[in-house]
N, C-alpha and C positions, 0 to 999 in steps of 0.2 A: 547575568553572566554576559561577558564582553566577547563579542564574535570578532575574529580577525579577518579582514578580507584579503584573500590570496591574491597574489599577482595574476594577470591575465595569462592563460596557458599554463598555468603553474601545474595542472594536473598532468599536462603531457610533458612535464620537465623530465629529461633523461639524466641518468647518473653514469654517462659514459665518460670513462678516463682514458687518458693517452695510454697506449702500450708501449708506445716508445717516445723518446725525445731526441732531437738532434740539438746538441748542446753548443756548437760552434765548429771552428773558430770564425770570427767575423773576417771577410774578405778571404775565406779559403774555399768557397764553392757551395755556400748552404742554399743560396737561392737556386743555383742549377739543381741540386740535389732536390729540393721541393718540387720543382716543375717534372723531375723524373719521377718522383715518387707518385705525384698526382696521376701518373697513367696507370697505376695498378689498380685494378677494381676492388682489391681488397684493403685499400688504404683510403681512411679519411683524413684530410688535413683542412684545418680552419681557412676560410677566405683570406683572412689576414694572415700572412706567413708568420709573424712574430706576435705571439700571444703575450708573453712577457709576465705571465702570472707569478712566476717565482722569482722575478726581479723586480721591475718597475711597478708591477701591479700586485704586489705581495699584500697589500693591505685590503684587498677586495675579499668577498665572501667566496666560499667554495663554490656556490651556484653560479657565480660570474663566470668562472672558469669552465664549469661543466656545459654551461650554455653554449659554448664554442663548438661543442661536438654532438649536439642534439639532432643534427641533420644526418648523422652517420647512420647507416643500415646496419642491422643487427650481426650481419657477417663481415663488417668491416672493423680493421683496426685502426684506432685514432693515433695520430701522431701530433707532435708540437715541435715545430722548429724554430727555435729563438736562440742565435748565436750569442747573445749577452749571457746565457745561463752558464758558459763555461767559464766565463771570467769573473763573474759576480760571486764574491766569497761566501755569501749567505745562501747561496742557491743549493749546494749539495745537501745540507741538511733539511733544507725546506722541502726538496723534492722527495728525500728519503723519507720524511714523515707522511707524505701523501702517496707517493708512488713507489713504495721499496722494491718492487719486483720490475720496474720498468727497464727496458732496454735502452741503452744510452750509445749515441753514435756521435763521435767527434771526427771531424775533418780538420786534418792539420797541413799547413802549407809551409814551404821554405820559410822560416823566421823571417829572414830578412825581406824577402820579397812580400809577405803578408804586412809587416809593419810599414813598408814604403806605400804599398796599396792602401791601407788605412789612412796614411797621412794625406795623401793626394785626394783620396775620397773625402775626407773632412774638409779639404780647401775647397772642393767642387761644391760642397753644401754649404759653404759659409761658416763652418765651424772653426776653422783655423785661420789665423793671420799672421802667425810667426813663420819664418822660413824654416826649412827642414831641419838644420843642424841645430837652429835656435829651440826649435819645438822638443828635438829629443833631449837638448840639455836641461830645458824646463821641465820636462816630465815629471822627475822626482817630486818636485817642489808643488806641482799641479795636483799631484795625487796623494800629497801629504793629509792625513788624517781620513783617509777614505774608510777604513775599517770601521771606525767608531761610528761615521754618518751612516753607513749602509747597514747597520744592525737594526735601525728603524724601519719598519716595513713600509712606511709611506715617503722615505728620504731618498733622494736623488742626488748623486754626485756627478755633476756634469763632466768635469774632467776625466773621471774614472771611466765614463761611458765614451767620450769623444777624443780624448787626447792621450790615450794609454797604448801609444804606438809599439814601443819595446815590451811594455809590460804584458800585452796581450800575447805577445809571442813566445812568453816564458810558458810554454805547454806543459813543461814538467812539474811546475808548481801548481797548476790548475788541475792536471790529472791526479795529483797526490792528494788533492783535497776531496775529489770524487772517490778515490780509492779508500779513503777513511771511512765512507758511509756505504759504498757499494763494492761487491765482489767484482773481481777484475773480468769473470766472465760475463759480467753484464755490459762490458764497454767493448765498442768496436771502434778502434781508431784506423782512419783511412787517411792515407796520403793524397791530398787533393790533386796533385800531378798525376796519380795512378787513375784518380776518378775520370780525368779528362783523356788521357792516354790510353788507357784500357778499360773503358767504360763497361764493356760486356762482361769481362771477368769480374769487375768490382761490384757490378750490379747483382751478378748471380751471388756473390758472397754475401752481399747485404740482405738479399732476400732469404738465405739461409739463416743468417743471424736473426733477422725479424720472424722467422718462421711464417714466410708468405709464400704462395704458390709460385713456381717460376713460370714467368712470362718472356717474351723477346725484349731485348733492349734496343733503343736506338743506336745504329752503328757509330753516330757521332753526337756527343753532347754539347749543345751551345753554351758558350759562357755568358751567363746572365750577370747583370749588374757588374760588368767589367770596367776597368778604367780606360784611359786613353793613352795608354803607352808613356806616361810622365816618368815612371820609375826608371825606365830604360836610360834616361839622361843623367841619372845620379852617378857620380864619379866612383871609380873604384875604390879610391881611398876610403871614402866615407862608408862604402858597402863593407869593406872589411873591419872597419872599425865598428860597424854594427854586428857583424858576424862575430867578433871577439867579444862583445858586450852579451851576446845571446849564445855563448860557447856552451854553458851548462844545459841549454835546451837541446842543442845538436848531440851532445854526449849521452844525455838521458834518453832522447828518442831512440838512439842507436842500440843503446844497452837494453832498454826495458821494452821497447815496441818494435825493434828490428826495423826501423825506419831511419833511412839517411837521404841526404840530399848531395847530389855531386854535379 
C-alpha cells in the first residue's frame, strides 16, 4: 500500500469560497472599493487585492484559490476583487462553474476617461511606448487572435491585458457575456463617479446587495491608485473621436442600466 504524504497544514485547509466578486472595470475605482470593504468586519478580502484565479491563474487547482480565504472567520463573507475578470472573455463560464450563486459587482467609469486613465497608467508602468493616438489606432491589431489564445487556461495575451484601452471601455459587451451565465439580479453595476461623489448612499446600497450589516461609511473616499492628471491635457477633438468610437457603450448603459455620463 502506498501512503500519500499530505501537505503541511492540509488538515486545517478551509473550503471557504467567495460570496462576491468585484469584476472590474480597471481604472474605475476598484482599489478604493477594496480599501472601503476592508473596513467591514463581516468581509474578508485576501491580502493581495487581485487573485486572478479565473483569469491569469486558471490553470491552478481549486485548493490554491481556496487557500487565499483560509484566514476568514466563520462569520465573514469572502470577496475577490480582480478587475481583469470583467474583460477576460473566459471568466464568465469559469466563474459560473465554481461560484454559480456569487454576487457580482461592476464599477463603470465614463468610458473615455477610463480609457485615457488606462493608457497613462500603462505609460507610467513602462507597458506602453506608443503615443496616445498611435496606441489607439494599433489596438485592434494588437488584440488580434486573443479569443483563441485565452481559451487555454495557462495562456496570457499581453496586449489584451495591457493595451486594451477602448476595448475595456466597451462595458455593454462585457456585461452581455456575464448575463449569458448569470441572472441580472446577481449583478450590481455602480457608476464610479457616484461612488466618489455620494459614497454614503452607494455604500448603503452595496451593503444591501451583499447582504451585509449596515455600518457607517467614511464621508470622503480617497482615490487610490489614481493618475497624475495627464488625461486632462488630451485635446477635445481626440476626446470626441473616442466618444464616437464608444457610442454603443454610452447608449447601452443608458438603456439597460440607467447610467449616463454628462
